[in-house]
SEKE-676145 format. One record per residue (C-alpha): x, y, z; residue in three letters. Coordinates in steps of 0.2 Angstrom, whole numbers, padded with zeros to 4 digits, always signed. Layout:
// SEKE-676145
XYZALA/...
***
This chain:
// SEKE-676145
+0867+0779+1065MET/+0855+0768+1074SER/+0840+0769+1070GLY/+0842+0782+1057THR/+0846+0785+1041THR/+0864+0792+1039ARG/+0878+0795+1026PRO/+0889+0778+1023ARG/+0904+0783+1020ARG/+0917+0768+1020ALA/+0935+0774+1027ALA/+0951+0765+1020LEU/+0961+0752+1027ALA/+0979+0755+1024VAL/+0992+0742+1020ALA/+1004+0737+1030VAL/+1019+0728+1020ALA/+1025+0732+1004LEU/+1016+0718+0992VAL/+1019+0715+0972GLY/+1039+0717+0973GLY/+1038+0732+0978ALA/+1053+0742+0986ALA/+1061+0758+0994VAL/+1074+0767+0984VAL/+1079+0781+0994GLY/+1064+0786+1003GLY/+1050+0785+0988THR/+1042+0766+0984MET/+1045+0759+0970LEU/+1032+0744+0962SER/+1041+0729+0951SER/+1035+0739+0937SER/+1044+0754+0942GLY/+1029+0767+0944GLU/+1029+0779+0961PRO/+1021+0772+0975ARG/+1015+0786+0987PRO/+1020+0777+1007PRO/+1007+0769+1015GLN/+1002+0773+1032ARG/+1001+0759+1045PRO/+0986+0752+1052VAL/+0987+0754+1068ALA/+0993+0777+1063ALA/+0979+0778+1055THR/+0966+0768+1068SER/+0973+0779+1081ARG/+0970+0796+1069LEU/+0953+0788+1067HIS/+0948+0787+1085ALA/+0955+0804+1090LEU/+0940+0815+1086PRO/+0927+0812+1100PRO/+0911+0813+1094ILE/+0914+0802+1076THR/+0923+0789+1089ASP/+0906+0791+1096ARG/+0893+0789+1081LEU/+0904+0775+1069PHE/+0911+0762+1085THR/+0904+0747+1085TRP/+0905+0741+1101THR/+0896+0724+1110ASP/+0885+0736+1119THR/+0878+0737+1100HIS/+0881+0721+1097GLU/+0871+0718+1110ARG/+0855+0729+1108SER/+0854+0725+1087ALA/+0852+0707+1095GLU/+0840+0710+1107ALA/+0828+0723+1095GLN/+0830+0707+1084ARG/+0820+0693+1095GLN/+0810+0705+1100VAL/+0803+0709+1087ALA/+0806+0691+1081ILE/+0794+0685+1096ALA/+0782+0702+1093CYS/+0778+0696+1076MET/+0773+0676+1080ALA/+0763+0684+1093GLU/+0751+0691+1080ARG/+0754+0677+1070GLY/+0768+0679+1056PHE/+0785+0672+1053HIS/+0798+0687+1054TYR/+0816+0681+1051ALA/+0829+0694+1050PRO/+0846+0691+1047VAL/+0857+0692+1062ALA/+0869+0709+1063HIS/+0886+0704+1064LYS/+0893+0724+1065GLY/+0911+0728+1066THR/+0921+0736+1075ALA/+0917+0754+1065GLY/+0932+0756+1056GLU/+0923+0753+1039ASP/+0908+0765+1045GLU/+0919+0780+1050ARG/+0918+0795+1037PRO/+0932+0801+1027GLN/+0932+0820+1033LEU/+0949+0824+1024PHE/+0949+0814+1008GLY/+0959+0802+1001LEU/+0969+0791+1016GLU/+0975+0776+1005SER/+0976+0769+0986SER/+0969+0753+0992LEU/+0952+0753+0984PRO/+0939+0755+1001PRO/+0932+0737+1010ARG/+0915+0735+1009ALA/+0905+0726+1021ALA/+0900+0710+1015PRO/+0878+0714+1011PRO/+0867+0707+1021VAL/+0858+0692+1014ALA/+0839+0693+1017GLU/+0828+0686+1006LYS/+0814+0691+0999PRO/+0797+0688+1001PRO/+0790+0673+0991LYS/+0774+0681+0977PRO/+0757+0681+0987GLY/+0767+0675+1005SER/+0760+0682+1021PRO/+0774+0695+1020GLU/+0768+0703+1006THR/+0753+0710+1013THR/+0746+0722+1020ALA/+0743+0716+1039ALA/+0759+0709+1041TYR/+0767+0725+1036GLY/+0758+0736+1048LYS/+0761+0723+1061ALA/+0779+0726+1056LEU/+0780+0743+1056PHE/+0767+0749+1063GLY/+0753+0764+1059ASP/+0759+0778+1046LYS/+0751+0791+1055ASP/+0759+0785+1073LYS/+0776+0785+1067ARG/+0786+0797+1080VAL/+0799+0810+1075THR/+0815+0815+1085ALA/+0824+0833+1080LYS/+0840+0841+1082GLY/+0846+0857+1086VAL/+0852+0861+1067GLN/+0833+0857+1058GLY/+0840+0836+1054MET/+0823+0826+1059LYS/+0823+0807+1059VAL/+0808+0797+1059SER/+0804+0780+1068ARG/+0788+0768+1067PRO/+0777+0774+1082GLY/+0768+0758+1086ASN/+0772+0738+1079GLY/+0785+0726+1083CYS/+0798+0737+1077LEU/+0796+0752+1087ALA/+0791+0737+1103GLU/+0807+0730+1101ALA/+0813+0747+1102GLU/+0803+0752+1119THR/+0809+0735+1127ARG/+0827+0739+1125ILE/+0825+0759+1129LEU/+0811+0761+1138GLY/+0802+0778+1139ASP/+0824+0784+1134GLY/+0821+0779+1114ARG/+0816+0795+1106MET/+0830+0806+1119ARG/+0844+0791+1111TRP/+0838+0796+1093LEU/+0839+0813+1097GLN/+0857+0812+1104VAL/+0862+0801+1090ARG/+0856+0816+1077ILE/+0863+0830+1088MET/+0882+0822+1088LEU/+0880+0819+1070PHE/+0873+0837+1067GLU/+0889+0842+1080ALA/+0903+0831+1068GLN/+0895+0840+1053GLU/+0897+0857+1062GLN/+0916+0853+1067ALA/+0922+0849+1050ARG/+0915+0865+1043ALA/+0923+0876+1058ASP/+0939+0868+1056LEU/+0942+0877+1041GLU/+0946+0891+1051LYS/+0959+0883+1062ASP/+0972+0894+1060PRO/+0984+0875+1061ALA/+0975+0868+1050PHE/+0971+0881+1038LYS/+0991+0878+1040SER/+0991+0862+1035ALA/+0981+0863+1021THR/+0992+0878+1014THR/+1007+0863+1015ARG/+0996+0853+1005TRP/+0992+0864+0991GLN/+1011+0871+0989GLN/+1017+0852+0986CYS/+1001+0849+0974MET/+1008+0864+0965LYS/+1028+0859+0965ARG/+1019+0838+0959HIS/+1011+0848+0944GLY/+0993+0851+0951PHE/+0992+0869+0956ALA/+0972+0871+0953GLY/+0969+0855+0970GLN/+0962+0866+0984ARG/+0956+0855+0993ASP/+0959+0838+0997PRO/+0941+0831+1002GLN/+0934+0836+0985GLN/+0945+0821+0976LEU/+0935+0808+0985LEU/+0924+0806+0974MET/+0931+0805+0959SER/+0944+0796+0963LEU/+0933+0783+0977ARG/+0931+0765+0963ASP/+0947+0754+0961ASP/+0950+0758+0941GLN/+0949+0778+0945ALA/+0963+0776+0957ARG/+0973+0762+0946ARG/+0990+0772+0943GLY/+0981+0787+0946ASN/+0996+0800+0946PRO/+0983+0815+0953LEU/+0983+0800+0970LEU/+0998+0798+0972ASN/+1003+0818+0973ALA/+0989+0820+0984ASP/+0993+0805+0996LEU/+1011+0809+0995SER/+1009+0828+1000CYS/+0997+0821+1014LYS/+1012+0811+1019HIS/+1027+0822+1018ASP/+1016+0839+1024THR/+1009+0828+1040GLY/+0992+0834+1035TYR/+0980+0820+1040LEU/+0989+0821+1057ASP/+0984+0838+1059THR/+0968+0838+1052ALA/+0964+0821+1064TYR/+0969+0832+1080THR/+0961+0849+1077ARG/+0948+0841+1072LEU/+0950+0831+1090ALA/+0948+0848+1099ALA/+0936+0856+1089VAL/+0923+0841+1093GLN/+0930+0842+1111GLN/+0924+0860+1113ARG/+0908+0855+1108TRP/+0907+0841+1119LEU/+0913+0852+1135ASP/+0898+0865+1130ARG/+0884+0853+1129ASN/+0888+0839+1144PRO/+0872+0835+1145ALA/+0873+0825+1127VAL/+0889+0815+1135THR/+0878+0812+1151LYS/+0863+0805+1144ASP/+0876+0794+1132TRP/+0883+0786+1143THR/+0866+0783+1150ALA/+0857+0777+1139LEU/+0870+0765+1135LEU/+0871+0756+1149ALA/+0851+0755+1150ARG/+0854+0749+1132GLN/+0866+0735+1139ASP/+0856+0730+1155LYS/+0840+0728+1146THR/+0849+0718+1133SER/+0858+0707+1142ARG/+0843+0703+1152GLU/+0834+0698+1136VAL/+0848+0688+1129LEU/+0848+0679+1145GLY/+0827+0676+1146ALA/+0826+0670+1127THR/+0846+0661+1129SER/+0844+0642+1126PRO/+0844+0632+1143GLY/
***
């Protein structure tokens, strides 16, 4: 979440073609070694499912507007620090379509390891350089006792610099809508979490979960009750490789249509929340448009020539 701390839970890429000499025999994938391999959902189908929940889509899709806003804020902050006599050179952020950022709300979706976004190569300041001084930190982050806080409706709080160059950059792009933008994002994040909890009461989703549980039992894993619980224990590549529990989980999701039902029903629950809170959508749209306008102005004024 831009300007906030949010869980960074990577979504998994899904293979399109068979690799490593795999072949299809009787509807079951076999690798060249003869080990059973769970069916892989085509990338297009997975992307379609991920885009269904409207709140999640708003929170995690990185658009051209987000790209321009991030770059405009970076340039304003650089100029601000220069005016105060400091050299500030953060690496330009290069976002993606947001697919790697999306939370896996229903557990694993592929036997492939998650794609890790390359780290931003920020060079640490040299010992004794101006960047290590208290004056530099105050110029960039402002006074600690002047931080501002935005609150959601369910108790979540996020604080941001109240003055300093980072605050100046955000204010340049969002003006007096800065705190409302932060609050709206908090509210959407809270709504996403609440929608996932409410989904447990949805009859169609409960039925899909029951089908998955019964399928897992047939595969010899009668104790499995929730696909999401497998996520942490099988997150890394080593834990996934040849893991029969993972293969059973993914096969059962495929055979029972679990993910299709889960994402479709979650989309409906999230849309109901948006329908009950039209001001959130109105403000989101207006503030995003405001960011785009001011970002274009800033980037146009600072572009070469």
